[in-house]
C-alpha positions in Angstrom: -18.3 -6.7 -14.5 -20.4 -8.0 -17.5 -22.2 -11.2 -16.8 -20.2 -13.1 -19.4 -16.9 -11.3 -18.9 -13.5 -11.6 -17.2 -10.7 -9.6 -15.6 -8.8 -10.3 -18.8 -10.8 -11.3 -21.9 -9.5 -12.5 -25.3 -11.3 -13.6 -28.4 -9.7 -15.5 -31.4 -6.1 -16.5 -32.0 -3.3 -14.1 -31.2 0.0 -16.0 -31.9 3.0 -15.4 -29.6 1.0 -13.5 -27.1 1.7 -13.5 -23.4 -0.6 -12.7 -20.4 1.7 -12.3 -17.4 2.3 -10.3 -14.2 -1.3 -9.4 -13.5 -3.1 -9.2 -10.2 -6.8 -9.8 -10.7 -9.3 -9.4 -7.9 -13.0 -9.3 -7.2 -14.4 -10.4 -10.5 -18.0 -11.6 -10.2 -20.9 -11.6 -12.7 -24.2 -13.2 -13.3 -22.5 -16.2 -14.8 -20.3 -16.5 -11.8 -17.3 -14.4 -12.8 -14.1 -15.4 -14.6 -10.6 -14.2 -13.8 -8.8 -14.9 -17.0 -11.2 -15.6 -19.9 -9.9 -16.8 -23.2 -13.1 -17.0 -25.1 -14.0 -18.9 -28.4 -11.1 -19.4 -30.7 -8.5 -18.0 -28.3 -5.2 -19.6 -29.2 -1.4 -19.4 -29.0 -1.3 -17.6 -25.6 1.2 -18.1 -22.9 -0.7 -17.4 -19.6 1.9 -17.4 -16.8 2.8 -15.6 -13.6 -0.6 -14.1 -12.7 -2.4 -13.9 -9.4 -6.2 -14.3 -9.5 -8.4 -14.0 -6.4 -12.0 -13.5 -5.4 -13.7 -14.9 -8.5 -15.9 -17.7 -9.7 -13.3 -19.5 -11.9 -9.7 -18.4 -12.0 -9.5 -19.3 -15.7 -12.3 -20.3 -18.1 -11.3 -22.2 -21.3 -14.8 -23.6 -21.7 -15.0 -24.9 -25.2 -12.9 -27.0 -27.6 -12.5 -24.1 -30.1 -10.0 -22.6 -27.6 -6.7 -24.3 -28.4 -2.9 -24.4 -28.2 -2.5 -22.3 -25.0 0.1 -22.7 -22.3 -1.2 -22.0 -18.8 1.4 -22.4 -16.1 2.8 -21.0 -12.8 -0.3 -18.9 -11.9 -1.6 -18.6 -8.4 -5.3 -18.4 -7.3 -7.4 -18.7 -4.2 -9.8 -21.1 -5.9 -9.4 -24.4 -7.8 -12.5 -23.6 -9.9 -11.7 -23.5 -13.6 -12.9 -24.7 -17.0 -10.6 -26.6 -19.2 -12.2 -27.9 -22.4 -9.2 -26.5 -24.3 -7.8 -28.4 -27.3 -4.1 -29.2 -27.2 -3.4 -26.9 -24.2 -0.8 -27.3 -21.5 -2.0 -26.6 -17.9 0.6 -27.2 -15.3 2.4 -25.8 -12.2 -0.5 -23.6 -11.1 -1.0 -23.1 -7.3 -4.1 -22.8 -5.3 -3.9 -20.9 -2.0 -6.6 -22.0 0.6 -5.3 -20.4 3.8 -4.8 -16.8 2.8 -1.0 -17.1 3.0 0.3 -16.1 -0.5 3.7 -17.5 -1.6 6.5 -15.0 -1.9 6.4 -15.1 -5.7 2.7 -14.3 -5.7 3.3 -11.4 -3.3 5.9 -10.0 -5.7 3.5 -10.2 -8.6 0.8 -8.4 -6.5 3.2 -5.7 -5.4 4.7 -5.2 -8.9 1.3 -5.1 -10.7 0.0 -1.7 -11.8 1.4 1.4 -13.4 5.1 1.3 -14.0 7.3 3.9 -12.3 7.8 6.0 -15.5 4.0 6.5 -15.8 3.0 7.1 -12.2 2.0 10.7 -13.0 -1.1 9.4 -14.9 -2.3 7.4 -11.9 -5.5 8.9 -10.4 -4.9 10.5 -6.9 -7.3 9.3 -4.3 -9.4 12.1 -2.7 -8.2 13.0 0.8 -11.6 12.2 2.2 -11.9 8.8 0.5 -11.5 5.9 2.9 -9.1 3.5 1.2 -9.8 0.7 3.6 -13.6 0.6 3.2 -14.8 -2.9 2.5 -11.3 -4.1 1.7 -10.0 -7.5 2.8 -9.4 -7.5 6.6 -7.6 -10.2 8.6 -6.9 -10.6 12.3 -3.9 -12.2 13.9 -2.7 -13.2 17.3 0.7 -12.0 18.5 2.4 -15.2 17.4 1.3 -14.6 13.8 -1.5 -17.2 13.7 -4.9 -16.3 12.4 -7.0 -15.0 15.3 -10.2 -16.6 16.4 -13.0 -14.0 16.4 -16.2 -13.8 18.3 -19.2 -14.8 16.1 -20.6 -11.6 14.6 -17.4 -9.7 15.3 -15.2 -10.8 12.5 -12.3 -8.8 11.1 -14.4 -7.5 8.2 -16.6 -5.6 10.7 -13.7 -3.1 11.2 -13.9 -2.0 7.6 -17.6 -2.1 6.8 -18.2 1.6 7.3 -20.5 1.0 10.2 -19.5 2.5 13.6 -22.1 0.2 15.3 -20.2 -3.0 14.4 -16.8 -4.0 15.5 -14.1 -6.7 15.3 -13.2 -8.5 18.5 -10.7 -11.4 18.9 -11.6 -14.3 21.2 -9.0 -15.9 23.6 -6.2 -13.4 23.6 -6.0 -9.7 24.6 -3.1 -8.9 22.3 -4.1 -9.2 18.7 -3.8 -7.2 15.5 -6.0 -6.2 12.6 -4.7 -5.9 9.1 -6.4 -4.4 6.1 -5.2 -5.0 2.5 -5.7 -1.9 0.4 -5.4 -4.0 -2.7 -2.4 -2.1 -4.1 0.5 -0.1 -2.7 -0.5 3.6 -2.6 0.3 6.9 -0.9 -1.3 7.3 2.5 -1.0 10.1 5.0 -3.7 9.5 7.7 -5.0 6.6 9.7 -8.1 6.7 11.8 -9.0 4.1 14.3 -12.3 4.0 16.1 -13.0 1.8 19.2 -16.2 1.4 21.3 -16.6 2.8 24.7 -16.7 -0.5 26.5 -13.8 -2.3 24.6 -10.7 -0.4 23.6 -6.9 -0.5 23.7 -5.2 2.1 25.9 -2.1 1.7 23.8 -1.6 0.4 20.2 0.8 0.7 17.3 0.0 1.5 13.7 2.2 -0.3 11.1 2.4 -0.3 7.4 3.9 -2.5 4.7 4.1 -2.8 0.9 4.5 -6.6 0.9 2.6 -7.9 3.9 5.8 -9.3 5.5 8.0 -6.4 6.4 6.2 -3.8 8.5 7.2 -0.3 9.7 5.7 1.3 12.8 4.4 4.7 11.7 2.7 5.7 15.0 2.6 4.6 18.6 -0.6 5.6 20.4 -0.7 5.7 24.2 -3.2 7.0 26.7 -6.2 6.2 24.5 -9.6 6.0 26.1 -12.1 4.8 23.3 -13.7 6.9 20.6 -11.6 8.1 17.7 -7.8 8.2 17.3 -7.1 10.4 14.2 -3.4 10.1 13.2 -1.7 12.1 10.5 1.5 10.2 9.6 4.6 10.9 7.5 3.4 10.2 4.0 4.3 6.6 3.1 3.7 4.0 0.4 1.6 1.1 1.8 -0.6 -1.7 0.8 -1.1 -3.2 4.2 -2.1 -1.3 7.4 -2.1 -2.9 10.8 -3.5 -1.9 14.2 -1.5 -3.8 16.9 -2.8 -4.0 20.5 -0.2 -3.1 23.2 -2.5 -2.7 26.2 -4.5 -4.0 27.9 -2.5 -7.2 27.8 -4.4 -9.1 30.5 -7.6 -9.3 32.5 -8.9 -6.6 34.8 -7.2 -3.7 33.0 -8.6 -0.5 31.7 -10.2 -1.0 28.3 -10.9 -4.7 28.9 -9.7 -5.7 25.3 -9.1 -3.9 22.0 -12.2 -3.9 19.7 -12.1 -2.0 16.4 -15.2 -0.3 15.2 -13.5 1.2 12.1 -10.1 1.3 10.6 -10.0 4.1 8.0 -7.0 4.9 5.8 -6.7 8.1 3.8 -4.5 9.6 1.1 -2.4 12.7 2.0 -4.3 16.0 2.2 -3.5 18.5 -0.5 -1.5 20.7 1.9 0.3 17.7 3.6 4.1 18.1 3.5 5.4 15.1 1.7 9.0 15.9 2.8 8.2 16.0 6.5 10.6 13.7 8.4 11.8 12.0 5.3 15.4 11.1 4.7 17.5 14.2 3.9 21.1 14.3 2.7 23.4 17.2 1.9 26.0 17.3 -0.9 28.8 19.6 -2.0 29.0 20.7 -5.7 31.3 17.9 -6.6 28.8 15.3 -5.4 30.5 14.4 -2.2 28.6 14.2 1.0 28.6 17.6 2.7 30.1 18.3 6.1 27.5 20.0 8.2 27.8 22.2 11.2 27.1 20.4 14.5 23.4 20.7 15.3 22.6 21.9 11.8 22.5 18.5 10.0 20.4 17.9 6.9 17.4 16.4 8.7 16.9 19.8 10.4 15.5 21.0 7.0 12.6 18.6 7.1 11.8 18.4 10.8 8.8 20.7 10.6 10.4 23.2 13.0 11.0 26.6 11.5 13.5 27.5 14.3 16.0 24.8 13.1 17.9 24.7 9.9 20.5 22.8 7.9 23.9 24.5 7.2 26.9 23.1 5.4 30.4 23.7 6.7 33.4 24.5 4.4 31.7 25.4 1.1 29.2 28.1 0.1 27.7 26.1 -2.7 26.0 23.0 -1.5 22.7 21.2 -2.1 20.0 19.5 0.1 18.2 16.4 -1.1 15.1 14.8 0.4 13.9 11.3 -0.5 10.1 11.2 -0.5 10.3 7.4 -0.2 8.6 6.5 -3.4 7.6 8.2 -6.7 4.6 10.4 -6.3 3.0 13.4 -8.0 4.1 16.8 -6.6 2.8 20.3 -7.5 4.3 22.7 -5.0 7.8 23.1 -3.4 8.3 25.5 -0.5 11.8 26.5 0.7 12.3 28.5 3.9 15.6 30.1 4.9 16.6 32.1 8.0 16.9 35.9 7.7 20.7 35.9 8.3 21.7 32.9 6.2 20.1 32.5 2.8 20.8 32.0 -0.9 20.0 34.9 -3.2 19.7 32.4 -6.1 19.0 28.7 -6.1 17.7 25.9 -8.4 15.0 23.4 -7.5 15.5 20.0 -9.1 13.5 16.7 -9.1 14.3 13.1 -10.0 12.6 9.7 -10.0 15.8 7.7 -9.6 18.2 10.0 -7.6 20.6 10.1 -10.5 19.1 12.1 -13.3 17.6 15.4 -12.2 15.5 18.0 -14.0 15.5 21.6 -13.0 11.9 22.6 -12.4 12.5 26.1 -11.1 15.3 28.7 -11.0 14.9 31.2 -8.2 16.7 34.5 -8.3 16.6 37.7 -6.3 15.6 35.8 -3.1 15.9 37.8 0.1 
């Protein structure tokens, strides 16, 4: 960032303007770094409902030529600010000092970014780009309290890109490491590395979009140090956790979980986004289709070519898979058995599950 710059910068008066719903992070410059920066003459702004973190001042209204602004109901992790503003209202703003963001702030952070209708313009992370590298890492004990770490083995060591360093909790065998990717995004692979002398023989991988509600995406057992490379069902996540399961006491194999590196990656280009996602079948009138026993809708997305989904009672039916969240797709593959297949079928897509667009009509299929 420019030395004299901010995450959001304004200059001069802009009547009836609002700055709201933004999540601003990691804004430092030679002057110190400003989160929201209404510069000289900035006036008639309502600045509300923003989250500002990791910056010198969360807002900088540094001179009296800045006037008639309303600054309220914002959340930051620093109380540092400049307020030489003339006739400005500054009220109801919250400072978070313990890393526990209020629910309202978490909602702002999760909702910030490109709106659903414009997700197709969002850059796609390269499959070999470690999304967790140097991101904010935190360690917790099993009761949810912040874990005490050995000096020199803090949580950040697990995301510093150095296999020779590691994170290690002090006082409890069962602990967990969390990395905040900064924004919810599509992930398809989680790599965990542990040193030869300190490792978990069993651990869970969990993901979340809000930092509160987590889903277990993989349970790893029988691990014996080194690298655990896990391809997972493609999911939307901002927070990723590694949760120790064993060893859970002294004198057990592995001694205690230490994490050299936690790496998170976007799906690979050939990764099946529909694999093990929620599948539903419908008849032509929109009612839920009756399926033959053993041939239910999920059989079409189980990754097993020997199983298949088959409706009972009507020839014309449709299968729908929910990818879990809106994402960019470029290829759709449909496989049918040699004795039961459609000679013609349509492929349709939707962002809301209500309005569908036909993207391909297939005829003469055999």
